[in-house]
MARVEXDREN-593712 format. One record per residue: z, y, x of N, C-alpha, C in turn; residue number from 1; residue in three letters. Coordinates in steps of 0.05 Angstrom, whole numbers. Each point is the difference from the previous one (the first is absolute). Example, Ala and Ser with C-alpha at 12.3 -4.5 7.8 and 13.67 -1.06 7.14 Angstrom:
BEGIN
[[156; -114; 264]; [0; 24; -18]; [0; 24; 18]; 1; 'Ala']
[[-14; 21; -7]; [1; 24; 16]; [14; 22; -15]; 2; 'Ser']
END
This chain:
BEGIN
[[0; -24; 16]; [0; 24; -16]; [0; 25; 17]; 1; 'Met']
[[0; -2; 26]; [1; 24; 16]; [-24; 18; -5]; 2; 'Ser']
[[5; 25; -2]; [-21; 19; -6]; [-6; 3; -30]; 3; 'Gly']
[[10; -19; -16]; [-5; 0; -29]; [19; 19; -14]; 4; 'Glu']
[[-10; 16; -18]; [17; 18; -15]; [11; -14; -24]; 5; 'Ser']
[[26; 3; -4]; [13; -12; -24]; [5; 21; -20]; 6; 'Ile']
[[-10; -4; -25]; [4; 19; -21]; [28; -5; -13]; 7; 'Asp']
[[19; 14; 11]; [28; -2; -9]; [11; 27; -5]; 8; 'Leu']
[[11; 4; -24]; [12; 25; -8]; [27; -4; -13]; 9; 'Thr']
[[17; 20; 2]; [26; -1; -13]; [2; 24; -19]; 10; 'Val']
[[10; -4; -24]; [3; 21; -19]; [24; -6; -18]; 11; 'Arg']
[[9; 21; -15]; [22; -5; -19]; [-8; -20; -21]; 12; 'Pro']
[[19; -15; -9]; [-3; -18; -22]; [-9; 15; -25]; 13; 'Leu']
[[-20; -10; -15]; [-10; 13; -24]; [2; -18; -24]; 14; 'Ala']
[[-2; 11; -24]; [3; -15; -24]; [-20; -24; -1]; 15; 'Ala']
[[-24; 5; 10]; [-21; -21; 0]; [6; -23; 18]; 16; 'Gly']
[[20; 2; 16]; [7; -21; 19]; [19; -21; -11]; 17; 'Asp']
[[9; 4; -25]; [22; -17; -10]; [-6; -30; 1]; 18; 'Glu']
[[-23; -8; -9]; [-6; -29; -1]; [0; -12; 28]; 19; 'Ala']
[[-13; 13; 19]; [-2; -11; 27]; [28; 2; 13]; 20; 'Arg']
[[15; 22; -5]; [27; 2; 11]; [17; -23; -10]; 21; 'Trp']
[[-2; -7; -26]; [15; -22; -11]; [-6; -26; 15]; 22; 'Arg']
[[-26; -5; 5]; [-8; -24; 15]; [13; -1; 28]; 23; 'Glu']
[[-3; 23; 14]; [11; 1; 27]; [30; -1; 1]; 24; 'Leu']
[[13; 14; -19]; [30; 1; 0]; [10; -28; -7]; 25; 'Phe']
[[-13; -14; -18]; [8; -28; -7]; [-3; -18; 24]; 26; 'Thr']
[[-22; 3; 15]; [-4; -16; 25]; [22; 7; 21]; 27; 'Ala']
[[7; 25; 1]; [22; 9; 18]; [26; -14; -8]; 28; 'Tyr']
[[5; -2; -25]; [24; -14; -10]; [-1; -30; 8]; 29; 'Gly']
[[-23; -12; -3]; [-3; -28; 7]; [5; -4; 30]; 30; 'Val']
[[-10; 18; 16]; [4; -1; 29]; [30; -1; 6]; 31; 'Phe']
[[16; 17; -14]; [29; 1; 4]; [15; -18; -19]; 32; 'Tyr']
[[-13; -20; -12]; [12; -20; -18]; [15; 14; -23]; 33; 'Glu']
[[-12; 20; -11]; [12; 16; -22]; [-20; 0; -23]; 34; 'Thr']
[[10; -5; -24]; [-18; 1; -24]; [4; 27; -13]; 35; 'Val']
[[-22; 15; -2]; [0; 25; -15]; [-10; -5; -28]; 36; 'Phe']
[[18; 2; -20]; [-8; -3; -28]; [-16; 23; -9]; 37; 'Thr']
[[-13; -2; -23]; [-15; 22; -11]; [18; 25; -4]; 38; 'Asp']
[[25; -5; -8]; [19; 21; -4]; [6; 15; 26]; 39; 'Glu']
[[3; -15; 22]; [5; 13; 26]; [-25; 15; 8]; 40; 'Ile']
[[-23; -12; -3]; [-25; 14; 8]; [-3; 26; -16]; 41; 'Leu']
[[6; -1; -26]; [-1; 24; -17]; [18; 22; 10]; 42; 'Asp']
[[25; -8; 7]; [20; 20; 9]; [-8; 12; 27]; 43; 'Arg']
[[-9; -17; 19]; [-8; 10; 26]; [-24; 18; -3]; 44; 'Val']
[[-20; -8; -16]; [-24; 16; -4]; [8; 27; -12]; 45; 'Trp']
[[18; 0; -20]; [9; 25; -12]; [13; 18; 21]; 46; 'Ala']
[[17; -12; 17]; [13; 16; 21]; [-21; 13; 18]; 47; 'Leu']
[[-19; -16; 9]; [-21; 10; 18]; [-18; 21; -14]; 48; 'Leu']
[[-3; -2; -26]; [-18; 17; -15]; [13; 26; -10]; 49; 'Ser']
[[26; 3; 4]; [14; 23; -11]; [5; 20; 23]; 50; 'Thr']
[[-14; 23; -1]; [5; 20; 21]; [30; 8; 0]; 51; 'Pro']
[[11; 2; 23]; [28; 8; 3]; [20; -23; -3]; 52; 'Gly']
[[-10; -24; -4]; [19; -23; -4]; [13; -9; 26]; 53; 'Ala']
[[-10; 11; 22]; [14; -6; 26]; [-14; -20; 17]; 54; 'Gly']
[[-21; -13; -9]; [-15; -19; 16]; [-30; 6; -3]; 55; 'Val']
[[-14; -2; 21]; [-29; 5; 0]; [-15; -25; 8]; 56; 'Glu']
[[-25; -3; -10]; [-16; -22; 7]; [-26; 9; 13]; 57; 'Gly']
[[-9; -16; 19]; [-26; 3; 14]; [-15; -26; -3]; 58; 'Leu']
[[-26; 2; 0]; [-17; -24; 2]; [-20; 4; 22]; 59; 'Val']
[[-7; -23; 12]; [-22; 0; 20]; [-24; -14; -13]; 60; 'Ala']
[[-23; 13; 5]; [-25; -11; -10]; [-18; -8; 23]; 61; 'Glu']
[[-13; -23; -3]; [-20; -9; 19]; [-26; -4; -16]; 62; 'His']
[[-20; 15; 7]; [-26; -1; -14]; [4; 4; -30]; 63; 'Asp']
[[19; 18; -8]; [4; 7; -28]; [18; -19; -15]; 64; 'Gly']
[[11; -20; 13]; [18; -20; -13]; [29; 5; 11]; 65; 'Val']
[[19; 2; -18]; [28; 3; 8]; [9; -26; 13]; 66; 'Val']
[[8; 2; 26]; [8; -24; 15]; [29; 1; 10]; 67; 'Val']
[[14; 22; -6]; [28; 2; 9]; [14; 23; -14]; 68; 'Gly']
[[26; -1; 2]; [16; 22; -12]; [25; 5; 17]; 69; 'Phe']
[[11; 23; -4]; [26; 7; 12]; [15; 17; -20]; 70; 'Ala']
[[26; -5; -2]; [18; 16; -17]; [20; 13; 19]; 71; 'His']
[[5; 26; -3]; [18; 14; 18]; [14; 23; -14]; 72; 'His']
[[22; 9; 12]; [16; 21; -12]; [14; 16; 21]; 73; 'Arg']
[[5; 25; -6]; [15; 18; 17]; [29; 0; -8]; 74; 'Ser']
[[18; 4; 19]; [28; 1; -7]; [15; 15; 22]; 75; 'His']
[[23; 12; -7]; [15; 15; 21]; [14; -20; 19]; 76; 'Pro']
[[2; 9; 25]; [14; -16; 20]; [27; 13; 6]; 77; 'Asp']
[[21; -15; -4]; [27; 11; 3]; [9; 1; 30]; 78; 'Thr']
[[-15; -12; 18]; [6; 2; 28]; [-10; 26; 13]; 79; 'Phe']
[[-22; 11; -12]; [-13; 23; 12]; [-3; 24; -18]; 80; 'Thr']
[[4; -4; -26]; [-5; 21; -19]; [-29; 6; -5]; 81; 'Gly']
[[-18; -17; 10]; [-29; 3; -4]; [-9; -19; -22]; 82; 'Thr']
[[-26; -3; -3]; [-10; -19; -19]; [-14; -23; 15]; 83; 'Arg']
[[5; -24; -9]; [-13; -24; 10]; [-19; -10; -21]; 84; 'Asp']
[[-16; -20; 7]; [-17; -13; -19]; [4; -30; 3]; 85; 'Arg']
[[0; -14; -23]; [4; -29; 0]; [-25; -13; -12]; 86; 'Phe']
[[-10; -20; 14]; [-23; -16; -9]; [12; -24; -14]; 87; 'Leu']
[[-2; 0; -27]; [11; -21; -16]; [-16; -26; 1]; 88; 'Asp']
[[-26; 3; -3]; [-18; -23; -3]; [-27; 6; 14]; 89; 'Asp']
[[-10; -20; 14]; [-26; 1; 13]; [-13; -27; -2]; 90; 'Leu']
[[-25; 0; -10]; [-14; -26; -3]; [-29; 4; 4]; 91; 'Tyr']
[[-12; -20; 13]; [-29; -1; 4]; [-11; -26; -10]; 92; 'Thr']
[[-21; 1; -16]; [-13; -24; -10]; [-7; -17; 25]; 93; 'Asp']
[[7; -26; -1]; [-6; -17; 24]; [-29; 1; 9]; 94; 'Pro']
[[-19; 4; -19]; [-28; 1; 8]; [-7; 25; 16]; 95; 'Ala']
[[18; 20; 0]; [-5; 26; 14]; [18; 3; 24]; 96; 'Ala']
[[16; -20; 7]; [17; 2; 23]; [-16; 1; 25]; 97; 'Arg']
[[9; 16; 19]; [-14; 3; 25]; [-18; 24; 0]; 98; 'Gly']
[[-3; 14; -23]; [-17; 24; -2]; [15; 25; 7]; 99; 'Leu']
[[26; -1; 3]; [16; 24; 5]; [12; 12; -24]; 100; 'Gly']
[[1; -14; -22]; [10; 11; -26]; [29; 8; 3]; 101; 'Val']
[[17; -17; 10]; [29; 6; 2]; [4; 24; 19]; 102; 'Gly']
[[-14; 0; 22]; [2; 23; 19]; [-8; 26; -13]; 103; 'Thr']
[[-22; -1; -15]; [-10; 25; -12]; [19; 9; -22]; 104; 'Met']
[[12; -18; -15]; [19; 8; -21]; [25; 12; 13]; 105; 'Leu']
[[11; -12; 21]; [23; 11; 13]; [-6; 27; 13]; 106; 'Ile']
[[-22; 2; 13]; [-8; 26; 12]; [-3; 22; -21]; 107; 'Glu']
[[-11; -7; -23]; [-3; 19; -22]; [28; 9; -10]; 108; 'Thr']
[[19; -18; -2]; [26; 8; -9]; [13; 18; 21]; 109; 'Ile']
[[-3; -5; 25]; [10; 17; 21]; [-12; 28; -3]; 110; 'Val']
[[-26; 2; -5]; [-13; 26; -5]; [11; 14; -24]; 111; 'Gly']
[[5; -14; -22]; [11; 11; -24]; [28; 12; 5]; 112; 'Ile']
[[16; -16; 14]; [27; 9; 6]; [0; 25; 18]; 113; 'Ala']
[[-17; 0; 20]; [-1; 23; 18]; [-11; 25; -15]; 114; 'Arg']
[[-20; -4; -17]; [-11; 22; -15]; [21; 12; -20]; 115; 'Ala']
[[19; -17; -9]; [21; 9; -18]; [23; 13; 16]; 116; 'Ala']
[[-2; 1; 26]; [21; 12; 16]; [23; -18; 6]; 117; 'Gly']
[[-3; -26; -5]; [21; -19; 6]; [1; -4; 30]; 118; 'Glu']
[[24; 1; 11]; [3; -2; 29]; [18; -23; 9]; 119; 'Thr']
[[7; -17; -18]; [17; -24; 6]; [-18; -22; 10]; 120; 'Gly']
[[2; -23; -13]; [-15; -24; 8]; [-12; -14; -25]; 121; 'Val']
[[-20; -16; 5]; [-10; -18; -20]; [11; -27; 8]; 122; 'Leu']
[[13; -14; -20]; [11; -26; 6]; [-7; -20; -22]; 123; 'Arg']
[[1; -25; 7]; [-5; -21; -19]; [13; -26; 10]; 124; 'Trp']
[[1; -20; -17]; [11; -26; 7]; [-23; -20; -5]; 125; 'Ile']
[[3; -23; 13]; [-18; -22; -5]; [16; -26; 4]; 126; 'Thr']
[[-11; -21; -10]; [13; -26; 3]; [-1; -9; 30]; 127; 'Ala']
[[21; -12; 9]; [2; -8; 28]; [-23; -19; 8]; 128; 'Ala']
[[-10; -16; -20]; [-21; -19; 7]; [-28; 11; -6]; 129; 'Asp']
[[-3; 25; -6]; [-26; 12; -5]; [-12; 10; 26]; 130; 'Asn']
[[-6; -19; 18]; [-8; 7; 27]; [-28; 13; 1]; 131; 'Val']
[[-17; -6; -19]; [-27; 12; -1]; [3; 30; -3]; 132; 'Thr']
[[16; 9; -20]; [4; 28; -4]; [15; 13; 23]; 133; 'Ala']
[[19; -15; 11]; [15; 11; 23]; [-17; 7; 24]; 134; 'Gln']
[[-22; -15; 4]; [-18; 7; 22]; [-12; 28; -4]; 135; 'Arg']
[[-6; 6; -25]; [-10; 27; -6]; [22; 20; 3]; 136; 'Val']
[[23; -5; -12]; [23; 18; 1]; [9; 6; 29]; 137; 'Tyr']
[[-1; -20; 17]; [8; 4; 28]; [-18; 19; 15]; 138; 'Asp']
[[-25; 3; -9]; [-18; 19; 12]; [5; 28; -10]; 139; 'Arg']
[[10; 3; -24]; [3; 26; -13]; [27; 12; 1]; 140; 'Leu']
[[21; -16; 3]; [27; 9; -4]; [19; -14; 20]; 141; 'Ala']
[[25; 9; -1]; [21; -12; 17]; [17; -18; -18]; 142; 'Thr']
[[3; -25; 8]; [18; -18; -14]; [28; 8; 5]; 143; 'Lys']
[[17; 1; -20]; [28; 9; 3]; [18; -25; 1]; 144; 'Thr']
[[25; 5; 5]; [20; -22; 1]; [16; -1; -26]; 145; 'Thr']
[[-7; 16; -20]; [15; 1; -25]; [-5; -26; -16]; 146; 'Trp']
[[20; -10; -13]; [-2; -22; -19]; [1; 10; -28]; 147; 'Leu']
[[-12; -14; -18]; [0; 8; -28]; [19; -18; -16]; 148; 'Thr']
[[16; 12; -18]; [17; -14; -18]; [-6; 8; -28]; 149; 'Tyr']
[[6; -18; -19]; [-5; 6; -28]; [23; -10; -17]; 150; 'Glu']
[[5; 15; -22]; [18; -9; -21]; [-15; 2; -26]; 151; 'Val']
[[-2; -21; -15]; [-13; 0; -26]; [16; 17; -20]; 152; 'Arg']
[[-14; 17; -14]; [12; 17; -20]; [-5; -11; -28]; 153; 'Leu']
END
């Protein structure tokens, strides 16, 4: 593929993306052994589709077909008094892996955060066994030593 131009673009999630987003988000859930019911898909889509709801969505298109998505949000950082950004979800259709979709989505989020005047960090988590994604992340970011804990509400 050297010298070959790849038609890859990233843009905000739009109403017309719902059906394809549902396909990709469902596949994302399968990857993480999580079942997203129609009710969950409806709630997440509503959250992403509501301006000011606190989370934003991006999609990546390859040759006009949505092949990936990212969900991200801005939040205050209590260690610095600045704003950070959190990448909640990132997924690339397996057929489009290796095209730079994840890299382009992350770089777009960095640009959005910087354009918004955010001066903290962009952070995200991934599964310890998601080594394919970690190869991309290791090129783009610094792995931290923080551990994640959860309490079910």
